[in-house]
C-alpha positions in Angstrom: 0.3 -14.9 -5.7 1.2 -16.2 -2.3 4.2 -15.5 0.1 6.7 -14.0 -2.3 9.9 -12.7 -0.7 10.7 -9.3 -2.2 13.8 -8.8 -0.1 15.9 -11.0 2.3 19.2 -10.1 3.8 20.3 -11.4 7.2 17.7 -10.7 9.8 15.5 -8.5 7.5 12.7 -9.6 5.1 10.0 -7.8 3.1 7.3 -10.1 1.8 4.1 -10.1 -0.3 1.9 -12.3 1.9 -1.2 -12.7 -0.2 -3.1 -11.4 -3.1 -6.7 -12.0 -2.4 -8.7 -13.7 -5.2 -11.7 -12.1 -6.9 -14.8 -12.9 -4.9 -12.9 -12.5 -1.6 -13.2 -8.7 -1.8 -16.0 -8.2 -4.3 -13.7 -8.9 -7.3 -10.8 -6.6 -6.3 -7.6 -8.4 -5.7 -5.5 -6.7 -3.1 -2.0 -7.2 -1.7 -0.9 -7.5 1.9 2.7 -7.1 2.9 4.8 -8.1 5.9 8.2 -6.7 7.0 10.1 -8.8 9.6 13.3 -7.7 11.4 14.6 -10.0 14.0 11.6 -10.8 16.2 9.7 -7.6 15.2 7.2 -7.5 12.4 5.0 -4.8 10.7 1.9 -5.6 8.7 1.0 -3.3 5.8 -2.7 -2.9 4.7 -4.0 -6.1 6.3 -7.1 -6.2 4.0 -10.8 -6.6 4.3 -12.7 -9.0 6.7 -13.1 -11.7 4.0 -9.3 -12.2 3.5 -8.3 -12.0 7.1 -8.0 -15.8 7.7 -5.9 -16.3 4.7 -3.6 -13.4 5.5 -3.2 -14.7 9.0 -2.3 -18.2 7.7 0.3 -16.8 5.4 1.8 -14.5 8.1 2.1 -17.5 10.5 4.7 -19.0 8.2 7.0 -16.1 9.2 5.9 -14.8 12.6 3.0 -14.7 15.0 0.5 -11.9 15.9 2.3 -11.4 19.2 5.4 -10.2 17.2 3.6 -7.5 15.4 4.9 -4.1 16.5 2.8 -2.0 14.1 0.0 -2.2 11.5 0.2 0.5 8.8 -3.0 1.6 6.9 -2.3 3.5 3.7 -5.8 5.0 3.7 -9.4 4.4 4.7 -10.9 2.1 2.1 -12.6 -1.2 3.1 -10.2 -3.4 1.1 -7.5 -2.1 3.5 -9.3 -1.6 6.8 -12.3 -3.9 6.7 -10.7 -6.6 8.8 -8.9 -4.3 11.3 -11.2 -5.0 14.3 -10.4 -8.7 14.1 -6.6 -8.0 13.9 -7.0 -5.8 17.0 -8.2 -8.8 18.9 -5.1 -10.9 18.0 -2.4 -8.3 18.6 -1.5 -5.4 20.8 0.3 -3.6 17.9 -0.4 0.1 17.4 -2.0 1.1 14.2 -0.8 4.0 12.1 -3.1 5.9 9.7 -3.4 9.5 8.4 -4.8 11.7 11.1 -7.7 12.8 8.9 -9.2 9.3 8.9 -9.2 8.8 12.6 -12.8 9.9 13.1 -14.0 7.5 10.4 -12.5 4.3 11.6 -15.0 3.6 14.4 -17.5 2.8 11.5 -15.5 -0.4 11.0 -16.7 -1.7 14.4 -13.8 -0.3 16.4 -15.0 0.5 19.9 -11.8 2.1 21.3 -9.3 4.3 19.4 -6.5 4.3 21.9 -4.3 2.0 19.8 -4.5 4.3 16.8 -1.8 6.9 15.9 -2.7 9.7 13.5 0.1 10.4 11.0 0.6 14.1 10.4 0.3 15.5 6.9 4.0 15.8 6.4 4.6 12.1 7.3 6.9 10.9 10.0 9.8 8.6 10.9 8.7 5.5 12.8 11.1 3.5 14.9 9.8 0.0 15.3 12.6 -1.6 17.3 16.4 -1.2 17.6 17.8 -1.2 14.0 14.3 -1.3 12.5 13.2 2.1 11.2 10.5 3.0 8.6 9.6 6.2 7.0 5.9 7.2 6.5 5.8 9.2 3.3 2.8 11.5 2.4 1.0 10.7 -0.8 -2.1 12.9 -0.4 -4.9 12.8 -3.1 -3.4 9.8 -4.7 -6.1 8.8 -4.5 -7.1 9.3 -0.9 -7.0 12.8 0.6 -4.9 11.3 3.4 -2.8 8.5 1.9 0.5 7.5 3.3 3.2 5.3 1.9 5.8 3.2 3.8 9.4 3.3 2.9 11.8 0.6 4.2 15.3 1.8 3.8 16.8 -1.6 4.6 15.1 -3.3 1.7 14.7 -0.2 -0.5 11.0 -1.1 -1.0 8.4 1.6 -1.1 4.9 0.5 -0.3 2.8 2.8 -2.5 -0.8 2.0 -1.6 -3.0 2.7 -4.6 -0.2 4.4 -6.6 0.9 1.9 -9.3 -2.1 -0.3 -8.7 -3.1 -2.5 -11.6 -6.5 -4.0 -12.5 -5.3 -7.3 -13.8 -7.3 -9.9 -15.7 -8.2 -12.9 -13.6 -6.0 -15.2 -15.6 -2.9 -13.0 -15.0 -0.8 -13.9 -12.0 2.6 -12.3 -12.5 4.4 -11.2 -9.4 6.6 -8.5 -11.0 6.5 -5.8 -13.6 9.6 -5.9 -15.7 8.2 -4.5 -19.0 6.4 -1.3 -18.1 5.1 -0.7 -21.7 3.3 -4.0 -21.6 1.9 -3.3 -18.2 0.6 0.1 -19.0 -2.9 -1.0 -20.2 -3.6 -2.4 -16.8 -2.9 0.8 -14.9 -3.7 3.7 -17.2 -7.5 3.8 -16.8 -7.4 3.4 -13.1 -4.8 6.2 -12.6 -6.5 8.6 -14.9 -9.8 8.3 -13.0 -8.7 7.6 -9.4 -5.8 10.0 -9.0 -6.9 13.5 -8.3 -4.6 15.7 -10.4 -1.2 15.9 -12.0 0.0 18.4 -9.5 -0.4 15.8 -6.7 1.4 13.2 -8.9 4.3 15.5 -9.6 4.8 16.5 -6.0 4.8 12.8 -5.0 7.2 11.7 -7.7 9.6 14.5 -6.9 9.5 13.6 -3.2 10.1 9.8 -3.6 12.8 10.4 -6.2 14.9 11.6 -3.4 14.7 8.1 -1.8 16.8 5.1 -2.9 13.9 2.9 -4.2 14.5 -0.5 -5.8 10.9 -1.8 -5.7 7.5 -0.1 -5.8 5.0 -2.3 -4.0 1.3 -1.3 -4.7 -1.8 -2.5 -3.0 -3.2 -4.1 -6.1 -1.3 -6.0 -8.8 2.3 -7.0 -9.4 5.3 -5.1 -7.9 7.6 -2.9 -9.9 11.4 -3.6 -10.0 14.4 -2.5 -12.0 13.8 -0.3 -15.0 10.0 -0.5 -14.5 10.4 1.6 -11.3 12.0 4.5 -13.3 9.5 4.1 -16.2 6.5 4.2 -13.9 7.8 7.3 -12.1 8.5 9.1 -15.3 5.1 8.2 -16.7 3.2 9.2 -13.6 4.9 12.5 -13.2 3.4 13.6 -16.6 0.0 12.0 -16.2 -3.1 14.1 -16.7 -5.7 12.7 -14.3 -8.8 13.4 -12.2 -9.8 17.0 -12.3 -7.3 17.7 -15.1 -9.6 15.8 -17.4 -13.0 17.3 -16.3 -14.9 19.2 -19.0 -18.2 19.5 -17.1 -20.4 18.0 -14.5 -20.1 14.3 -15.0 -18.0 14.5 -18.2 -14.3 13.8 -18.7 -11.9 14.3 -21.6 -10.2 11.2 -22.7 -6.4 11.3 -22.0 
């Protein structure tokens, strides 16, 4: 999938820039997203070092690095942060990440942390430019202890990080989830193992259900739209996962 516009109205666009191919990130395909409002842009989860040239090439179809006003990191994993030191050389944009991961980021080759902003546990509003406001929504323990989502009220797109992520076969290249039941086999195993507990899932679903969400945009796999959004939220709210399934040291009950 390359350069798919998820929303466009007037001066505001929300785009899926690139889904990295297996081999670029050790077999894990990952999504990078770009939001553009007038001359301001925000990059979401720019990806690992290996995909950086392709993500930059796709971004240049819409805007330049000098127009980036923020980079959002949903959490600390290398498929999200691995290429950040190179992006910092191309742009002066501030970088937002959960405050609990600030001390770990220098291990990605970052020499100065003055451009990084630690997002508090309760999330925050983020004003990018006049008329361009985003909401950073907490999604802790899903699966990262300090994960944040990004909600764009103009497009009604919620970027969910690893929530909703799918492990798709290499021959599948669908951009959207319309039939949740058919999509379930690609997400069930991942969510049962990588999400920490049902309590965290319920808290998150209850919080995001208060938002007006038209699209769920995960970091891996196709994006959810229409009825699939409601179906995923209903399924995830009841999901037993992580420690819910532990029966002993190294053993898990099958869901």
